[in-house]
DRENLO-760314 format. One record per residue (C-alpha): z negated, y, x negated. Coordinates in Angstrom, 2 decimals, always signed. Example, Ala and Ser with C-alpha at 12.3 -4.5 7.8 and 13.67 -1.06 7.14 Angstrom:
2
+---------+---------+---------+
:      up :   north :    east :
+---------+---------+---------+
:   -7.80 :   -4.50 :  -12.30 :
:   -7.14 :   -1.06 :  -13.67 :
+---------+---------+---------+
# end
This chain:
519
+---------+---------+---------+
:      up :   north :    east :
+---------+---------+---------+
:   +0.08 :   -0.20 :   +0.06 :
:   +0.51 :   +3.53 :   -1.55 :
:   -2.38 :   +4.95 :   -3.28 :
:   -4.28 :   +1.79 :   -3.00 :
:   -7.60 :   +1.59 :   -5.02 :
:   -8.42 :   -1.74 :   -4.52 :
:   -8.29 :   -3.30 :   -8.17 :
:   -7.73 :   -6.91 :   -8.41 :
:   -9.03 :   -9.22 :  -11.15 :
:   -6.47 :  -12.07 :  -10.73 :
:   -3.97 :  -11.43 :  -13.66 :
:   -6.09 :  -13.80 :  -16.13 :
:   -3.84 :  -16.83 :  -17.59 :
:   -4.54 :  -20.03 :  -16.05 :
:   -4.36 :  -23.51 :  -18.25 :
:   -1.62 :  -25.23 :  -18.05 :
:   -1.08 :  -28.50 :  -16.11 :
:   -0.14 :  -30.47 :  -18.99 :
:   -2.63 :  -32.88 :  -20.61 :
:   -4.15 :  -31.35 :  -23.59 :
:   -4.29 :  -33.54 :  -27.06 :
:   -7.57 :  -35.08 :  -27.18 :
:  -10.05 :  -33.67 :  -29.56 :
:  -12.46 :  -35.84 :  -31.50 :
:  -16.04 :  -35.89 :  -29.90 :
:  -18.18 :  -35.85 :  -32.66 :
:  -21.41 :  -34.42 :  -31.72 :
:  -21.15 :  -36.97 :  -28.51 :
:  -21.47 :  -40.00 :  -30.59 :
:  -24.19 :  -38.69 :  -33.16 :
:  -27.08 :  -41.01 :  -32.78 :
:  -30.68 :  -39.96 :  -33.74 :
:  -31.91 :  -40.89 :  -37.54 :
:  -29.38 :  -43.65 :  -37.41 :
:  -26.52 :  -41.11 :  -37.79 :
:  -25.24 :  -41.88 :  -41.54 :
:  -23.80 :  -39.96 :  -43.98 :
:  -20.41 :  -41.31 :  -43.87 :
:  -20.20 :  -40.24 :  -40.10 :
:  -20.43 :  -36.50 :  -41.44 :
:  -17.52 :  -37.35 :  -44.17 :
:  -15.18 :  -38.55 :  -41.79 :
:  -12.70 :  -35.91 :  -39.85 :
:  -14.56 :  -34.50 :  -36.73 :
:  -13.07 :  -31.04 :  -36.44 :
:  -10.02 :  -28.94 :  -36.22 :
:   -8.82 :  -27.66 :  -39.83 :
:  -10.10 :  -23.69 :  -39.23 :
:  -13.52 :  -24.49 :  -37.98 :
:  -15.43 :  -24.57 :  -41.42 :
:  -18.34 :  -22.20 :  -41.18 :
:  -17.78 :  -20.51 :  -44.49 :
:  -15.47 :  -20.45 :  -47.15 :
:  -15.17 :  -19.84 :  -50.86 :
:  -12.03 :  -18.21 :  -50.50 :
:  -11.54 :  -14.18 :  -50.27 :
:  -11.56 :  -13.29 :  -46.51 :
:   -7.97 :  -12.33 :  -45.30 :
:   -7.05 :   -9.25 :  -43.36 :
:   -7.37 :   -9.52 :  -39.70 :
:   -4.63 :   -7.31 :  -37.92 :
:   -5.35 :   -5.38 :  -34.41 :
:   -2.95 :   -7.52 :  -32.92 :
:   -4.89 :  -10.70 :  -33.95 :
:   -7.99 :   -9.14 :  -32.50 :
:   -6.60 :   -8.58 :  -29.48 :
:   -5.31 :  -11.93 :  -29.12 :
:   -8.73 :  -13.42 :  -30.08 :
:   -9.94 :  -11.17 :  -27.19 :
:   -7.58 :  -12.64 :  -24.51 :
:   -8.72 :  -15.95 :  -25.33 :
:  -11.80 :  -15.48 :  -25.27 :
:  -11.52 :  -13.67 :  -21.96 :
:   -9.12 :  -16.30 :  -20.54 :
:  -11.90 :  -19.22 :  -21.88 :
:  -14.76 :  -17.09 :  -20.26 :
:  -12.95 :  -16.79 :  -16.94 :
:  -12.16 :  -20.44 :  -16.72 :
:  -15.35 :  -21.69 :  -17.70 :
:  -17.25 :  -19.97 :  -14.91 :
:  -14.35 :  -21.23 :  -12.50 :
:  -15.51 :  -24.46 :  -13.57 :
:  -19.24 :  -24.33 :  -13.70 :
:  -19.84 :  -22.16 :  -10.84 :
:  -19.28 :  -23.57 :   -7.60 :
:  -19.96 :  -19.88 :   -5.82 :
:  -17.49 :  -18.14 :   -7.89 :
:  -15.11 :  -15.77 :   -6.18 :
:  -13.26 :  -12.44 :   -6.98 :
:  -14.42 :   -9.45 :   -5.00 :
:  -12.67 :   -6.00 :   -4.86 :
:  -13.86 :   -3.63 :   -7.04 :
:  -15.04 :   -0.92 :   -4.56 :
:  -15.52 :   +2.43 :   -6.27 :
:  -19.12 :   +4.33 :   -5.15 :
:  -18.68 :   +6.78 :   -2.74 :
:  -20.72 :   +9.30 :   -4.50 :
:  -18.84 :   +9.08 :   -7.48 :
:  -15.97 :  +11.54 :   -8.78 :
:  -13.40 :   +8.72 :   -9.02 :
:  -14.77 :   +7.46 :   -5.23 :
:  -14.63 :  +11.07 :   -3.98 :
:  -10.91 :  +11.90 :   -5.43 :
:   -9.39 :   +8.48 :   -4.25 :
:  -10.89 :   +9.68 :   -0.74 :
:   -9.22 :  +12.74 :   -0.48 :
:   -5.78 :  +11.60 :   -1.64 :
:   -6.14 :   +8.57 :   +0.94 :
:   -6.86 :  +10.84 :   +3.71 :
:   -4.12 :  +13.16 :   +2.64 :
:   -1.83 :  +10.49 :   +3.22 :
:   -3.10 :   +9.49 :   +6.40 :
:   -2.92 :  +13.08 :   +7.65 :
:   +1.04 :  +13.59 :   +6.40 :
:   +1.72 :  +10.32 :   +8.48 :
:   -0.25 :  +11.34 :  +11.53 :
:   +1.69 :  +15.05 :  +11.56 :
:   +4.78 :  +13.17 :  +10.92 :
:   +4.47 :  +11.07 :  +13.74 :
:   +3.40 :  +13.69 :  +16.00 :
:   +6.43 :  +16.03 :  +15.03 :
:   +9.04 :  +16.85 :  +17.37 :
:  +11.42 :  +15.09 :  +16.53 :
:   +8.98 :  +12.41 :  +15.12 :
:   +9.76 :  +11.35 :  +11.13 :
:   +9.75 :   +7.92 :  +10.16 :
:  +10.40 :   +7.47 :   +6.84 :
:   +6.61 :   +7.02 :   +5.25 :
:   +5.89 :   +4.56 :   +8.32 :
:   +9.14 :   +2.57 :   +7.57 :
:   +7.88 :   +1.97 :   +4.19 :
:   +4.69 :   +1.22 :   +5.13 :
:   +6.05 :   -1.73 :   +7.31 :
:   +8.35 :   -2.69 :   +4.33 :
:   +5.35 :   -3.13 :   +2.14 :
:   +3.57 :   -4.88 :   +4.98 :
:   +6.52 :   -7.18 :   +5.03 :
:   +6.70 :   -8.11 :   +1.29 :
:   +2.49 :   -8.78 :   +1.80 :
:   +2.75 :  -10.82 :   +4.63 :
:   +5.83 :  -12.87 :   +2.78 :
:   +3.57 :  -13.20 :   -0.15 :
:   +0.90 :  -15.05 :   +2.44 :
:   +3.38 :  -17.89 :   +3.54 :
:   +4.16 :  -21.35 :   +1.68 :
:   +7.62 :  -22.58 :   +0.57 :
:   +7.84 :  -24.57 :   +3.75 :
:   +7.18 :  -21.63 :   +6.03 :
:  +10.92 :  -20.54 :   +6.60 :
:  +10.73 :  -20.34 :  +10.35 :
:   +8.32 :  -17.78 :  +10.02 :
:   +9.84 :  -16.12 :   +7.02 :
:  +12.79 :  -15.50 :   +8.69 :
:  +10.98 :  -14.06 :  +11.57 :
:   +9.21 :  -11.68 :   +9.63 :
:  +12.60 :  -10.54 :   +7.76 :
:  +14.22 :   -9.77 :  +11.14 :
:  +11.28 :   -8.18 :  +12.78 :
:  +10.49 :   -5.94 :   +9.90 :
:  +14.29 :   -5.25 :   +8.97 :
:  +13.83 :   -1.91 :   +7.45 :
:  +17.66 :   -0.96 :   +7.81 :
:  +17.76 :   -2.02 :  +10.88 :
:  +14.41 :   +0.25 :  +12.05 :
:  +15.96 :   +3.14 :   +9.95 :
:  +19.21 :   +2.84 :  +12.45 :
:  +16.72 :   +2.84 :  +15.35 :
:  +14.34 :   +5.72 :  +14.24 :
:  +17.95 :   +7.47 :  +13.93 :
:  +18.53 :   +7.28 :  +17.35 :
:  +14.75 :   +7.61 :  +18.51 :
:  +14.52 :   +4.34 :  +19.71 :
:  +11.87 :   +2.69 :  +17.07 :
:   +8.71 :   +1.03 :  +18.82 :
:   +6.12 :   +1.90 :  +15.77 :
:   +3.34 :   +0.52 :  +18.33 :
:   +5.15 :   -2.49 :  +19.31 :
:   +6.00 :   -3.21 :  +15.58 :
:   +2.20 :   -2.80 :  +14.55 :
:   +1.31 :   -5.26 :  +17.34 :
:   +3.53 :   -7.89 :  +15.81 :
:   +2.22 :   -7.33 :  +12.24 :
:   -1.53 :   -7.72 :  +13.70 :
:   -0.52 :  -10.89 :  +15.55 :
:   +1.66 :  -12.38 :  +12.73 :
:   -1.74 :  -11.66 :  +10.56 :
:   -3.88 :  -13.28 :  +13.44 :
:   -1.87 :  -16.39 :  +12.52 :
:   -1.87 :  -16.29 :   +8.59 :
:   -5.56 :  -15.30 :   +8.03 :
:   -8.68 :  -17.38 :   +7.65 :
:  -10.92 :  -17.36 :  +10.41 :
:  -13.37 :  -15.48 :   +8.86 :
:  -11.16 :  -12.68 :   +9.34 :
:  -10.64 :  -13.51 :  +13.47 :
:  -12.99 :  -10.40 :  +14.23 :
:  -11.20 :   -8.29 :  +12.17 :
:   -7.96 :   -8.86 :  +13.99 :
:   -9.78 :   -8.70 :  +16.95 :
:  -10.43 :   -5.23 :  +16.00 :
:   -7.53 :   -4.28 :  +15.18 :
:   -5.57 :   -4.94 :  +18.80 :
:   -8.21 :   -2.95 :  +20.04 :
:   -7.84 :   +0.08 :  +18.36 :
:   -5.33 :   +2.43 :  +20.04 :
:   -4.32 :   +5.17 :  +17.61 :
:   -1.25 :   +4.10 :  +15.70 :
:   -2.49 :   +5.77 :  +12.70 :
:   -5.67 :   +4.18 :  +12.19 :
:   -4.43 :   +0.93 :  +13.50 :
:   -1.93 :   +1.00 :  +10.12 :
:   -5.10 :   +2.06 :   +7.99 :
:   -6.73 :   -0.81 :   +8.91 :
:   -3.85 :   -3.05 :   +8.75 :
:   -3.59 :   -2.06 :   +5.30 :
:   -7.31 :   -2.50 :   +4.57 :
:   -7.59 :   -6.25 :   +6.56 :
:   -4.34 :   -7.09 :   +4.15 :
:   -6.44 :   -6.47 :   +0.99 :
:   -9.21 :   -8.81 :   +2.53 :
:   -6.49 :  -11.29 :   +3.35 :
:   -5.27 :  -11.16 :   -0.21 :
:   -8.48 :  -11.54 :   -1.71 :
:   -9.18 :  -14.75 :   +0.65 :
:   -6.15 :  -16.02 :   -0.77 :
:   -6.74 :  -15.71 :   -4.13 :
:  -10.33 :  -17.14 :   -3.63 :
:   -8.93 :  -20.14 :   -1.71 :
:   -6.26 :  -20.93 :   -4.97 :
:   -9.36 :  -20.49 :   -7.18 :
:  -11.42 :  -22.93 :   -5.11 :
:   -8.09 :  -25.72 :   -5.17 :
:   -8.05 :  -25.13 :   -8.84 :
:  -11.59 :  -26.01 :   -9.94 :
:  -11.50 :  -29.62 :   -9.38 :
:   -8.28 :  -29.92 :  -11.99 :
:  -10.13 :  -27.25 :  -14.23 :
:  -13.30 :  -29.00 :  -14.62 :
:  -11.00 :  -32.23 :  -15.45 :
:   -9.46 :  -30.02 :  -18.33 :
:  -12.21 :  -27.90 :  -19.23 :
:  -13.34 :  -29.66 :  -22.45 :
:  -10.16 :  -29.67 :  -24.15 :
:   -8.76 :  -26.13 :  -22.75 :
:  -11.98 :  -24.70 :  -23.86 :
:  -12.13 :  -26.34 :  -27.55 :
:   -8.18 :  -25.43 :  -27.67 :
:   -8.92 :  -21.94 :  -26.80 :
:  -12.04 :  -21.50 :  -29.31 :
:   -9.85 :  -23.05 :  -32.04 :
:   -6.96 :  -20.32 :  -31.31 :
:  -10.11 :  -17.59 :  -31.32 :
:  -11.37 :  -19.28 :  -34.85 :
:   -7.76 :  -19.11 :  -36.37 :
:   -7.36 :  -15.07 :  -35.47 :
:  -10.97 :  -14.81 :  -36.23 :
:  -12.47 :  -16.86 :  -39.29 :
:  -15.90 :  -15.16 :  -38.64 :
:  -15.98 :  -16.27 :  -34.99 :
:  -18.69 :  -19.30 :  -35.95 :
:  -21.11 :  -16.87 :  -38.19 :
:  -23.84 :  -16.56 :  -35.35 :
:  -23.59 :  -20.29 :  -34.82 :
:  -24.10 :  -21.03 :  -37.95 :
:  -27.15 :  -18.88 :  -38.39 :
:  -28.54 :  -20.22 :  -35.10 :
:  -28.14 :  -23.90 :  -36.93 :
:  -29.35 :  -22.93 :  -39.82 :
:  -32.59 :  -21.79 :  -38.45 :
:  -33.15 :  -24.83 :  -36.74 :
:  -32.57 :  -27.13 :  -40.21 :
:  -35.23 :  -24.97 :  -42.28 :
:  -37.88 :  -25.34 :  -39.57 :
:  -37.29 :  -29.13 :  -39.43 :
:  -37.18 :  -29.13 :  -43.24 :
:  -40.41 :  -27.28 :  -43.50 :
:  -41.85 :  -29.57 :  -40.42 :
:  -40.94 :  -32.71 :  -42.31 :
:  -42.06 :  -31.53 :  -45.77 :
:  -45.82 :  -30.64 :  -44.57 :
:  -45.64 :  -34.17 :  -42.79 :
:  -45.33 :  -35.66 :  -45.98 :
:  -47.66 :  -33.75 :  -47.88 :
:  -50.48 :  -36.19 :  -47.53 :
:  -52.61 :  -37.72 :  -50.47 :
:  -51.11 :  -40.52 :  -52.23 :
:  -47.66 :  -40.09 :  -50.36 :
:  -44.44 :  -40.37 :  -52.21 :
:  -42.46 :  -37.32 :  -52.43 :
:  -39.78 :  -37.83 :  -54.59 :
:  -37.38 :  -38.63 :  -52.10 :
:  -35.18 :  -36.17 :  -50.19 :
:  -36.31 :  -35.56 :  -46.53 :
:  -33.49 :  -36.87 :  -43.91 :
:  -32.63 :  -34.83 :  -40.82 :
:  -31.20 :  -36.23 :  -37.80 :
:  -28.18 :  -34.26 :  -36.86 :
:  -28.89 :  -34.59 :  -33.18 :
:  -32.54 :  -33.53 :  -33.57 :
:  -31.39 :  -30.67 :  -35.55 :
:  -28.78 :  -29.40 :  -33.03 :
:  -31.14 :  -30.45 :  -29.72 :
:  -34.12 :  -27.94 :  -31.19 :
:  -31.26 :  -25.42 :  -31.57 :
:  -30.57 :  -25.68 :  -27.68 :
:  -34.41 :  -25.52 :  -27.22 :
:  -34.35 :  -22.22 :  -28.94 :
:  -32.17 :  -20.77 :  -26.28 :
:  -35.25 :  -21.13 :  -24.12 :
:  -37.10 :  -18.40 :  -25.61 :
:  -34.27 :  -16.19 :  -26.80 :
:  -34.44 :  -12.37 :  -26.97 :
:  -31.22 :  -12.07 :  -24.56 :
:  -31.78 :   -8.14 :  -25.17 :
:  -31.78 :   -7.71 :  -28.85 :
:  -30.58 :  -10.96 :  -30.44 :
:  -26.93 :  -11.61 :  -30.11 :
:  -25.91 :  -15.31 :  -28.77 :
:  -23.88 :  -18.09 :  -30.82 :
:  -20.55 :  -17.52 :  -30.30 :
:  -20.18 :  -21.08 :  -28.94 :
:  -22.69 :  -20.13 :  -25.96 :
:  -21.01 :  -16.53 :  -24.83 :
:  -19.70 :  -17.97 :  -21.91 :
:  -23.02 :  -19.76 :  -20.58 :
:  -24.91 :  -16.39 :  -21.87 :
:  -25.74 :  -15.10 :  -18.30 :
:  -26.82 :  -18.51 :  -16.95 :
:  -28.93 :  -19.01 :  -19.95 :
:  -31.11 :  -15.69 :  -19.80 :
:  -31.39 :  -16.05 :  -15.79 :
:  -32.38 :  -19.77 :  -16.49 :
:  -34.86 :  -18.34 :  -19.19 :
:  -36.58 :  -15.81 :  -16.95 :
:  -36.92 :  -18.08 :  -14.27 :
:  -38.60 :  -20.41 :  -16.72 :
:  -40.98 :  -18.10 :  -18.01 :
:  -42.10 :  -17.04 :  -14.20 :
:  -42.95 :  -20.84 :  -13.46 :
:  -45.02 :  -20.83 :  -16.81 :
:  -46.81 :  -18.37 :  -15.63 :
:  -47.27 :  -19.76 :  -12.16 :
:  -48.64 :  -22.81 :  -14.12 :
:  -50.91 :  -21.28 :  -16.26 :
:  -52.54 :  -19.58 :  -12.91 :
:  -52.76 :  -22.60 :  -11.45 :
:  -54.66 :  -24.32 :  -14.22 :
:  -56.79 :  -21.55 :  -14.66 :
:  -57.87 :  -21.85 :  -10.97 :
:  -58.06 :  -25.26 :  -10.64 :
:  -60.62 :  -24.94 :  -13.90 :
:  -62.78 :  -22.59 :  -12.41 :
:  -62.75 :  -23.23 :   -8.33 :
:  -61.08 :  -26.46 :   -7.97 :
:  -64.27 :  -28.45 :   -7.33 :
:  -64.88 :  -26.28 :   -4.36 :
:  -61.07 :  -26.32 :   -3.09 :
:  -60.15 :  -29.49 :   -3.63 :
:  -58.32 :  -31.56 :   -1.02 :
:  -56.32 :  -28.24 :   +0.28 :
:  -52.68 :  -28.27 :   -0.59 :
:  -51.84 :  -25.50 :   +1.52 :
:  -54.41 :  -22.97 :   -0.05 :
:  -52.64 :  -24.25 :   -3.50 :
:  -49.07 :  -23.49 :   -1.87 :
:  -50.23 :  -19.95 :   -0.60 :
:  -51.87 :  -19.36 :   -3.82 :
:  -48.41 :  -20.35 :   -5.57 :
:  -46.16 :  -18.19 :   -2.94 :
:  -48.28 :  -14.99 :   -3.77 :
:  -48.13 :  -15.61 :   -7.40 :
:  -44.15 :  -15.92 :   -7.27 :
:  -43.44 :  -12.95 :   -5.03 :
:  -45.69 :  -10.75 :   -7.66 :
:  -44.13 :  -12.04 :  -10.60 :
:  -40.88 :  -11.35 :   -9.37 :
:  -38.82 :   -9.35 :  -11.90 :
:  -41.33 :   -9.70 :  -14.57 :
:  -38.85 :  -10.05 :  -17.40 :
:  -38.05 :   -6.42 :  -16.78 :
:  -38.82 :   -3.99 :  -19.80 :
:  -40.61 :   -1.60 :  -16.63 :
:  -42.65 :   -4.77 :  -15.36 :
:  -46.41 :   -3.65 :  -15.94 :
:  -47.41 :   -7.53 :  -16.51 :
:  -51.33 :   -7.04 :  -17.02 :
:  -51.60 :   -5.02 :  -14.26 :
:  -49.71 :   -7.32 :  -11.78 :
:  -52.00 :  -10.33 :  -13.19 :
:  -54.91 :   -8.43 :  -12.51 :
:  -53.63 :   -7.89 :   -8.98 :
:  -52.88 :  -11.75 :   -8.59 :
:  -56.58 :  -12.40 :   -9.54 :
:  -58.13 :  -10.09 :   -6.92 :
:  -55.81 :  -11.71 :   -4.43 :
:  -56.71 :  -15.04 :   -5.54 :
:  -60.33 :  -14.23 :   -5.05 :
:  -59.55 :  -13.00 :   -1.70 :
:  -57.35 :  -16.07 :   -0.47 :
:  -60.31 :  -18.73 :   -1.99 :
:  -63.27 :  -17.06 :   -0.41 :
:  -61.43 :  -16.64 :   +3.02 :
:  -60.65 :  -20.67 :   +2.65 :
:  -64.34 :  -21.37 :   +1.82 :
:  -65.89 :  -18.98 :   +4.49 :
:  -63.59 :  -20.76 :   +6.94 :
:  -65.50 :  -24.28 :   +5.82 :
:  -68.74 :  -22.65 :   +6.07 :
:  -69.04 :  -22.47 :   +2.26 :
:  -70.79 :  -19.43 :   +0.47 :
:  -68.06 :  -16.91 :   -1.19 :
:  -67.55 :  -17.04 :   -4.91 :
:  -70.13 :  -14.91 :   -6.63 :
:  -69.17 :  -10.98 :   -8.44 :
:  -69.69 :  -13.13 :  -11.91 :
:  -67.08 :  -15.87 :  -11.28 :
:  -64.52 :  -13.71 :   -9.33 :
:  -64.77 :  -11.15 :  -12.61 :
:  -64.35 :  -14.12 :  -14.94 :
:  -61.10 :  -15.50 :  -12.82 :
:  -59.54 :  -12.18 :  -12.79 :
:  -60.14 :  -11.34 :  -16.50 :
:  -58.86 :  -14.72 :  -17.11 :
:  -55.53 :  -14.16 :  -15.53 :
:  -55.10 :  -10.90 :  -17.08 :
:  -55.66 :  -12.26 :  -20.53 :
:  -52.51 :  -14.52 :  -20.39 :
:  -50.12 :  -11.93 :  -21.46 :
:  -51.98 :  -11.73 :  -24.78 :
:  -50.53 :  -12.85 :  -27.71 :
:  -51.57 :  -16.50 :  -28.75 :
:  -53.04 :  -17.29 :  -25.51 :
:  -54.30 :  -20.84 :  -25.62 :
:  -53.46 :  -21.30 :  -22.19 :
:  -49.96 :  -20.27 :  -22.36 :
:  -49.68 :  -21.91 :  -25.60 :
:  -50.46 :  -24.89 :  -23.72 :
:  -48.20 :  -24.84 :  -20.87 :
:  -45.23 :  -23.57 :  -22.99 :
:  -45.61 :  -26.43 :  -25.51 :
:  -45.55 :  -28.81 :  -21.90 :
:  -42.50 :  -27.51 :  -20.61 :
:  -40.84 :  -27.41 :  -24.05 :
:  -41.72 :  -31.21 :  -24.48 :
:  -39.75 :  -31.79 :  -20.92 :
:  -36.95 :  -29.91 :  -21.88 :
:  -36.63 :  -31.63 :  -24.91 :
:  -37.15 :  -34.89 :  -23.06 :
:  -34.13 :  -33.97 :  -20.91 :
:  -31.75 :  -33.40 :  -23.86 :
:  -32.75 :  -37.20 :  -25.13 :
:  -31.15 :  -38.26 :  -21.79 :
:  -28.24 :  -40.37 :  -21.28 :
:  -25.41 :  -37.97 :  -19.43 :
:  -25.28 :  -38.70 :  -16.47 :
:  -29.07 :  -39.25 :  -16.44 :
:  -30.57 :  -41.99 :  -14.31 :
:  -33.30 :  -40.11 :  -13.28 :
:  -35.76 :  -37.23 :  -14.42 :
:  -38.44 :  -37.59 :  -17.10 :
:  -42.27 :  -37.35 :  -16.22 :
:  -43.33 :  -34.16 :  -15.65 :
:  -46.37 :  -33.27 :  -18.12 :
:  -49.71 :  -32.79 :  -17.15 :
:  -50.42 :  -29.63 :  -15.63 :
:  -46.97 :  -28.82 :  -14.42 :
:  -47.00 :  -30.36 :  -11.07 :
:  -47.49 :  -27.26 :   -8.99 :
:  -43.92 :  -26.18 :  -10.43 :
:  -42.50 :  -29.93 :  -10.93 :
:  -39.63 :  -29.57 :   -7.87 :
:  -38.18 :  -25.93 :   -9.58 :
:  -39.02 :  -27.46 :  -13.11 :
:  -36.75 :  -30.54 :  -12.48 :
:  -33.95 :  -28.02 :  -10.90 :
:  -34.00 :  -25.74 :  -13.91 :
:  -34.28 :  -28.47 :  -16.41 :
:  -31.37 :  -30.40 :  -14.64 :
:  -29.21 :  -27.13 :  -14.92 :
:  -30.01 :  -26.51 :  -18.59 :
:  -29.13 :  -30.21 :  -19.40 :
:  -25.95 :  -29.62 :  -17.60 :
:  -25.35 :  -26.65 :  -19.84 :
:  -25.83 :  -28.30 :  -23.04 :
:  -24.18 :  -31.77 :  -22.65 :
:  -20.75 :  -29.75 :  -21.56 :
:  -21.33 :  -27.23 :  -24.52 :
:  -21.75 :  -30.34 :  -26.81 :
:  -18.89 :  -32.14 :  -25.32 :
:  -16.50 :  -29.05 :  -25.80 :
:  -17.78 :  -27.94 :  -29.11 :
:  -19.35 :  -30.69 :  -30.88 :
:  -16.50 :  -31.17 :  -33.58 :
:  -17.81 :  -27.52 :  -34.57 :
:  -21.11 :  -28.36 :  -34.76 :
:  -20.64 :  -31.34 :  -36.81 :
:  -18.52 :  -29.41 :  -39.57 :
:  -21.50 :  -26.84 :  -39.98 :
:  -24.02 :  -29.47 :  -39.83 :
:  -22.19 :  -31.66 :  -42.50 :
:  -22.28 :  -28.74 :  -44.93 :
:  -25.74 :  -27.55 :  -43.93 :
:  -27.26 :  -31.30 :  -44.31 :
:  -24.84 :  -32.58 :  -46.91 :
:  -23.94 :  -29.99 :  -48.89 :
:  -19.89 :  -28.98 :  -50.09 :
:  -19.24 :  -32.14 :  -51.48 :
:  -19.26 :  -34.19 :  -48.15 :
:  -17.44 :  -31.30 :  -46.68 :
:  -14.42 :  -31.59 :  -49.11 :
:  -14.48 :  -35.17 :  -48.76 :
:  -13.73 :  -34.85 :  -45.07 :
:  -11.25 :  -32.37 :  -45.97 :
:   -9.71 :  -34.39 :  -48.19 :
:   -9.83 :  -37.38 :  -45.96 :
:   -8.04 :  -35.70 :  -43.04 :
:   -5.38 :  -34.17 :  -45.43 :
:   -4.67 :  -37.70 :  -46.36 :
:   -4.52 :  -39.16 :  -42.90 :
+---------+---------+---------+
# end
């Protein structure tokens, strides 16, 4: 439509339907501690995925940078469509209070005012109206499937602009009749969700307003069509996602050799931590410490994934291989922190007044609901956690006293209440023992999820003290495991190359590359 300001984000490249070549699933087959040195000297990655190189860095051109950016954009979009069942595109509406929104409104209004004045003139002028019907015809034709020849011919005959111009020259054009035909055709083509919009169009008598609303509903129908196509594409994209993402990332790596720097540092940090932990464990009197500590690649990689659950997403860059899941991981981490806090509050409450409230599940549910509501948004910088914890403590005392009085028991004395509120408020302090305990147990639970086969046959048992958040924890754990397992399948060859270099040094990497070149 003329002056249409609705922007649609549908210009991204989609993966081809041809089967991609299969890549080595290196990390998927890495066993725990039994993984031998030889498995990391065999070729398990594409040629340019080495995390570091002794050769001087080559100059990257602007075109190569832009090509890498396009690849990343396409890969991110494909990943989002495949893994997010609720993914859909929406029209990019400008805020009416913004300068751009005001300008667009003025320009649109000016166009429709001109159209109204032309149609009300004596004799009427139809040139702008004819151009609108020409555009409407093309939009309607774009909705048709290849087999819709009958309707296609009918639309072309009724909205024949040459014929309409001839009718206009003899003042015989029926603008309202054409609009009614368009509305009727839209009713046949639109999704059921647009039925109310079609009824409103039929009830509108002002022809200019009808034409304006026709374009509005057509824009909605175009977005419906795009989202229908995305839903149809999702099963195919899910089947092809692993090869597609790996191929796209390989293209990025070829354009930008430093595209694995953050990933290398992420894994290197886990290697150092595991080596330190292993060294401390072997420092016992009389123990033989001559042999070099041997690390499991799978253990190192799993511990790297666990770090994502305590990541500072505001200040710290994610590894490049996890960029497509950054928003999901951040949301998951924020929800997990809220569950940790609820588990801490429940543990304190049970320790202090559990004997008095035993056998009252409805009280536990009520306290959990209160805590969840007040802790909403606790990850925001403006959130005053200490003040909220104090409020939860006071409200908990109120609810417990109310329950005790209903059972004919005395209320909590002032000292117990003050102690309860004080312990709640202290949770946010650094190295709080209760927070550390719950955090350690949740980390243990998440770690156990990563050791399950994919797909898992069942969920592992939830550690003690987490029963109050078991349902939510299992749901988040399942989401987390799905993200990790898919990431391992996609980027396993790149991780294998990094781990080979970090754990076994340059010699093993050179042997692997030499073996690859001779095959």
